[in-house]
C-alpha positions in Angstrom: 110.9 85.9 88.8 109.4 83.0 86.5 106.2 84.8 86.7 107.4 88.3 85.5 105.7 87.7 81.8 102.7 86.6 83.2 102.6 89.0 85.7 103.4 91.8 83.6 100.1 90.3 80.9 97.8 90.5 84.0 98.7 94.0 84.7 98.0 94.8 81.0 94.5 93.6 80.9 92.3 97.0 80.9 90.1 95.4 83.9 93.9 95.5 86.1 95.1 98.4 84.5 92.9 100.7 85.2 93.6 100.4 89.3 97.3 99.3 88.6 98.5 102.1 85.9 100.6 101.0 83.3 103.3 98.0 83.7 105.7 96.0 81.9 108.3 93.4 82.6 110.5 95.8 83.4 108.4 97.5 85.8 107.3 94.1 87.2 110.8 93.3 87.7 112.0 96.3 89.6 108.9 97.3 91.0 107.2 94.1 92.2 109.8 91.3 92.5 112.9 92.7 93.4 113.5 91.9 96.8 112.6 94.2 99.2 113.4 93.2 103.1 110.4 94.5 105.0 107.6 92.6 102.0 107.1 89.6 100.4 105.4 89.3 96.9 103.3 85.9 95.9 102.0 84.5 93.1 98.6 83.9 93.3 97.3 80.4 91.2 94.2 78.7 90.3 94.3 75.3 89.0 98.1 75.2 88.1 97.9 78.7 86.4 99.1 82.2 88.1 95.9 84.3 88.2 97.5 87.3 90.0 99.6 88.4 92.6 99.4 89.3 96.3 102.1 91.3 98.1 102.3 92.1 101.7 104.9 94.8 103.7 105.3 95.6 107.2 106.3 98.7 108.8 108.8 97.5 111.6 108.7 100.3 113.8 107.2 99.1 117.2 105.5 102.0 117.6 103.6 101.3 114.5 104.7 98.3 113.8 101.5 96.7 111.2 101.4 94.7 107.8 99.8 95.7 104.7 98.5 93.8 101.7 97.4 95.0 98.1 96.6 92.6 95.3 95.7 91.9 91.7 93.8 89.2 90.0 93.5 88.7 86.0 89.7 89.4 84.8 89.0 85.8 84.0 90.2 85.1 87.5 87.4 87.2 89.4 84.1 86.6 91.3 85.1 82.8 92.1 86.2 83.6 95.4 90.0 84.2 94.7 90.5 87.5 96.0 89.0 86.7 99.4 90.7 83.7 99.5 94.3 85.4 99.2 93.2 88.1 101.1 92.6 85.7 104.0 95.4 83.6 103.6 98.0 86.0 103.5 96.0 87.9 106.6 95.8 84.5 108.8 99.9 84.3 108.0 101.1 87.9 109.3 98.7 87.7 112.2 99.9 84.0 113.5 103.1 83.6 112.2 104.0 87.4 112.2 102.2 88.4 115.4 100.8 91.5 113.5 97.8 92.9 115.4 96.3 95.0 112.3 96.4 94.8 108.6 95.8 97.8 106.4 94.7 97.5 102.6 93.9 100.6 100.4 91.8 100.4 97.3 90.7 102.9 95.2 87.6 104.8 97.1 85.4 103.6 93.5 86.5 99.9 93.5 83.9 98.6 94.7 84.6 94.8 93.9 87.7 95.0 96.0 85.9 96.6 99.0 83.6 94.2 98.7 86.1 91.0 98.3 88.3 92.8 101.8 85.0 93.1 103.9 84.4 89.8 103.3 87.4 89.4 105.2 86.9 91.3 107.8 88.4 94.7 106.6 86.5 97.6 107.9 86.5 101.1 106.1 88.7 103.8 108.2 88.1 106.3 106.1 88.8 108.4 102.6 92.5 109.5 101.5 91.7 112.3 98.8 93.3 112.3 95.9 95.5 109.9 97.0 96.4 107.9 93.9 96.7 108.9 90.3 96.1 106.1 87.6 96.9 105.7 83.9 95.4 108.2 81.9 93.3 109.8 84.8 93.8 112.4 87.2 94.4 111.9 91.3 91.7 109.2 92.6 90.6 109.0 96.4 91.7 106.0 98.1 90.0 103.9 101.1 92.0 103.0 103.8 90.7 100.0 104.7 92.0 97.9 108.4 91.5 94.6 110.0 92.5 93.7 113.4 93.7 90.6 114.7 90.3 89.2 115.8 88.1 90.4 113.2 89.6 88.3 110.9 87.1 86.1 109.0 88.5 82.5 108.7 
């Protein structure tokens, strides 16, 4: 909760809001940081500064058990390998400590930078989810479902 203001400021940056929509401190507190029994939220820090956040959520139904990841990085933190590093670290934790065999992630289908970052970790495209997400000031946009099997993680 101590990072709510900085996370709200990062989410308000145009390059982040383009993919994440409109957020303020109240929404960050309610929808991102509030306790969720199947999910975890982490700050991404670089050189002692919060530069983004990464989250995981778990499907606990034994017939469909898997985890998913989502993240955002501030505009100034991009292009340094921080995204792939954060995804790799959380994926390894979910596989090694959480026992997950499969992890999904679902960037907007036209978010080429995010897709490249996830592919560096071993995620593969599964398919397009048509009209999947409504972004701020836009119509529905397609999402790309990507997944990673435990033995595909690039460590």
